Structures are given as structure tokens and as C-alpha cells.
N, C-alpha and C positions, 0 to 999 in steps of 0.2 A: 975378172967377175963384173957386171954391172953394179955398182953401191945400188942405185934405183931398187934391184931387186932385193935389199936386205931390208929396206923400209917397209914399217905395215900401214895398213891402208883402213883407216875409218871413214864414218860417217856420221857427221856430228852437227847439232843444231845447236846454232850459237844463243846462249841466254842472256849473258851480259857480259860487257866489258867490264875487265876490272882495271887495268891498265894498258895505256895506249902512247907510243912516243910518234908525235910528228915527224920528227927529223928523220928516223929510218923506219917506221911501222912497226917495230917491234910491240906485240900485242900479248897481253895476257887475259885470258877468258874462260868463263865457266860456261860447259858445253855438255849437252844430252847425248848419249852415244848410246848405241844399241847394245843391250843385254848387261846394261849397266845399271844399277840403282840410283846411283848416288850422281850429282853431277861431277864432271871428269874437267881438272884443269888443263888447257892447251894454251901452248909457249910457242911464239914464232914471230915471223913477218908476215904478218894480214894486213893489205893494204886496203882501206875503202869497206872494211867488214862490219855489218852491223848485228845487233841481237836481232833473232828470228830466222836469220839466214841459214840455209844447209850446206854444208860444205862437205867435199870427199878431201879430206887428210892424209897424207902420207908422212909418215915420220917413224919415231921411236918413243920407248916407253920410259920414262926415268925417274927414279926417285930422288928428289932434291931434298938435300940434309934438314931443311928446315921447311919447307913447304910440302913436302909430300910427293906421291904419286903425280906427274904432270907428262901429256903428252908433245913431244919437242917437234914441232912441224917443221919438215924438211920442203914440201912443196903442197900446193893445195888448186882447188878448181869449184867452182859454184855445182852443187849437185841440185838440178832443177825438176827432179821428181817428185815433188811434194813434202810434207813434213813426214819425219821418220815415223815408225809404228811402232810401239814399245807393246 
């Protein structure tokens, strides 16, 4: 089975970067996600991503024991269809 088929795909607009590691690109960010009222925490390697960008993210939802629900990014690409509509 192709592992890529097991991932969830979401579209997210990055609101702010909470943490960024310049050595490996590991990022913690808050993002708007369609169908969610509150901002979502997304974590993973995001190179050269800025607040305001809209991304198509593939990954898995996890519940971090200290920080709560997070979307762990496996891969991503820029989503150029404009802003998300809520």
C-alpha cells in the first residue's frame, strides 16, 4: 500500500510562525483551516514559508500530550487559488 494514501490532505492559510529552526526547516505554525473555528497548530519541515501563504498540506492529526491537537506535516505545496473561504 502506498503510504501517501494514508495521509489526510488539508488546505491551510498560515497565520503566524511560532517556531522555526533554520538548520533543518522544522516549523511550528498557527493556521486557518476550512471547517475549523480556531487556529490549528501545524508542525513539520516547511522551508521558506511566510504568514499569509496558503498551502496544501498532507499529513496526520496527532494529539501532543503537552500542546494538544496538531497536524503533523509529511509533505506540502503552495496553493495558488487565493485565500480560503470560510
